[in-house]
N, C-alpha and C positions, 0 to 999 in steps of 0.2 A: 504493500500500500504506500510505502514511502517513495517508490519510484514512479508513482502516478498510475500504475496498472490497476485495473479493477477486476475483481473476481466475477465470473459470469457463468451462466448455464445456457445450453442450447435448447431452443424450443423445438418440439417435434412438429413435423409438417414438411411441406414441399420446400418452403424457403427456410433454410437454416439461418438463424439469427442469434447473435450473442446478446444475452440480456443480463443486466446486473442481477446478482443473487437477491438483493433486497426487493427489486421489482418483481422477480419471480415468486418470492414468498408472499408478497402483498397480493399478487394475482391469485395465488392459491387460496389465500384467506378470503378474498372477495368471492371466489367461486364457491368455497365452502359455505360462506354465510348465505349465499343465494340458495344453495341446495338444502342447507339446514332449515332455512325459513320455510321452504316449500314442503319439506318433509314434516316439520313440526307443526304445520298448520293443522294436521290431523291429530286430534286429541288422543293421548295414550289410552283413554277410556273407550275409544271407538270400538275395540273388539268386544266390549261387553254389551253393545247395543243389540237389540233383537228386532227382526223384521218378520212380519207374518208371511209365511209361504202359502198357506191355505187358510184364508179368513173363514172363521166359523163363529157364529153367534147363536147362543141358546138362551132364549128368554131375556135378551139384553146382556147376558154374561159372555164375555169374550173368551172362547176356548180355542182360539186359532192355533194352527200347527206352525211352529217355528223351529229354529235350530236347537234351542234348549229342550223342547219336547222330544225331538228326534233323538238327541243324545241320551235323554232319560230312558227312552225305549231301548236304545242300544245297550245301555248299562244293565238294565233289568234282564234283557235277553242274554247278554254275555255272562252275567253272574249265574243265571238259571242254568244255562248250558254247561258251564264249568262244574257246578255243583252236581248236576244230574250225571254228567260224565264221570265225575269222581266217585259218586255213589254206586253207579252201575258197573264200574270196573273194579270192584273190591277184590283184593287178593290177599293171601296169607302174607306174602312179601309185597308190600305196597309199592306201586310205581310212583313216579314223580308227582302226578296229578293227585293221586290218593294221599300221598304224604303231605302235600301242600294243604289239602282240604282238612286232613286230620289235625295238622298244626294249627290251622285257623280255628277249628272247633275247640281245641284245647285252650287256645289263647282267649277266646271269647268266654268259655266256661270259667276260666280263671278270673276274669274281670268280674263276672257275676257273683262267683263264690266269695270273692274278697270284699265286695261292696254290699251285696244284698243277702248273702247267705244261701242256704240250700233251697229255701222257699222261693228264691228269685229265679230258679231254673225254669219255672213255668213261663217266664218271659224270654227264654232263650231264642225262640224264633224271631221275636220282635227285635231284640238286641242284635242278633246276628245279621238280620236283614238291614237294619239301620247302619251298622258298621260297614258291611260290604258295599252297600249302595253309595255311601259317602266316600269310601276309599276309592272305588272305581270311578266315581264322578271326578274326584280330584286328579286321579292319574290320567284319565282319558282327556281331561281338559288341558293337559300339557302337550298334547299332540298338536302340531301346527295345523290350523284350519278347523280344529274342533272347537268346543265351547265348554267352559267351566260352569256347570249348573250351580255349584255351590257358591259362585260369586254373585248370585242373585239373593238379595235379602228376603224376597218373598219365599223362596224355597227353604232357606235356613229358618226363617220365621215360622213357617208352617210346621217344620220338624220340631222346633223348640216348643211351640205352643201345644202341639199334640202330646209331646212327652210330659210337659208340666201339667196339662189338664188331666192326663191319665194318672199321674201321681196323686193329684188332689182327689179324683174320683175313687182311686184305690184306697186312699187314706180314710175317707169317710165310709167306704164300704166295710173296711176292716175294723175301724174303731168308733164309728159314729161321731157324735158331737165331741168326743174326747180328742179327736184329731186336731181340734183347734188348740190343744195344748202345745202344738208345734210352735206356736207364737210365743211361748214362755220357755226359755232355756232352763234346763234342770238346775235346781239350786238357787233360782232367782228369789231374793227376798220380796215379800209382799209389797213393801213400800217402793220397790223399783219397777213393779209391773206396769204402772202407767207410762213409764219411760221405755221399757223394753218391748212392750207389745207393738207400738207404732214402728219401732226400729226393725223388729222381726217381720212385720207386715211389708214394709218397704223392701226388705231383703228378699222376701218370698216373691213379691211381684217383679223384682229385678232379675230373677232367675231365668225366665224365658228370654228376656231381652239380651242379657249377657251371653246366653248360650247361642242365640242366633247371630249376634253381632260378632262374636269371637271367630266363628267359622267364616262368615261372610267377609270380614275385614282382612283376615289372613290370606285367604285365597285371592281377593281382589288386589291387595297390596303386592303380592308376589307376581301376579301377571302384569300389573302396571309397571313394575320395575323391569320385567322382561321386555315389555313393549318399548319402554324408553331406551333401554340398552340396544335393542335391535334397530331403533330409529337412528341412534348414533352410529351404528355399524354401516348403514347404507348412506349416511350423510357425511361422515368424516373422510378426509383424504386417506388413500389406501395405506400409507405408511404409518398411520396411527389407529386405523380402524380395527387392528387386531386386538387392541386393549379392550374395547367394549365387547368384542366378539368373545374373547376369553372370559370376560365377566359374565356374558350371557350363558356360556356353557356351564360355568361354575354355579350360577344361580339356578339354572334349569336342573342340574344334577342335585342341588340342594333341595329343590322342590320335590323331585321324584323320590329321593332317598329319605328325606326327613319331614318336610313340611306336610306333604299330602298324607302320609301315614299317621303322623303325630296328631294332626287336626281331626282325623277320623277317630283316633284313639281317645283324644280328650273329649270329644262329643259323646262317645259311647260311655266313657267312665262317668261323666257328669249325669248322663241319663240314668245309669245304674244307681248313682248316689241319690238322685231325686226320688227314684222308685224305692230305694232302700229306706229313705226317710219315712215313706208312707208305711213301710212295714214296721219300723222300729221307733217311730215317733221322735225323731231327732235326739235319740239317746235316752228318752224318758223311761223305756222299759229297763235299760241297764241301771238307771239311777234308782228305780223303784226296788230293784233287787239288791 
């Protein structure tokens, strides 16, 4: 630089021209900004939008067929086929599919026994169906071009409200009016009851909300991050786009190996805990003994 020469790069094209390095970098940045703006005009939440494929209305109720409905049909069919195949091919020396099914059954049975006790095994079909449906919805939603059903608050809300309503109905069925004792923690002094009852009531009403939002928020956040990272891959210059691409692979692997199974597991465990409270009255039976 001291002898007046300037560093330069050659542009690609028919006319070879020596351009200062600074100008070339500035041109790359300008090109990136234009490409980035055009790419990011599309919201990262765009993949969560649903459009009706077959509009259907029944008495004013929208029951149209869209991608989420089709994915739920696929999940139900896939789980049913796998379980039927595993059950129909039982052998003394189990194969891979039978071993996987047996491990799944033992895993779900362990959750029920740890949280609800032996009497909770009557709910094994419900718990197993809920766990497998959420797990496969989470995993299939990671396939490009698919859809994550559990990223819809309506779906997770219906699951959570159904589970909580079932626990309340079960509690009144087993204990009658005594089930309202769930609003009074064991050992609470009488003078603290006016304070504890409203707190416990709010806590109970928050259960379905937290159960629904937890699954919805985790699945939505993970897929939003993937959408943003992929947008950076296609918009950044090629010599730095490998960074968000590597991050995309890492996050996607994390979703498959940890997030999707863990969220299905947490939802199932909390479902068993809520049903277990209906059996044991929030520890009142143990306190009475």
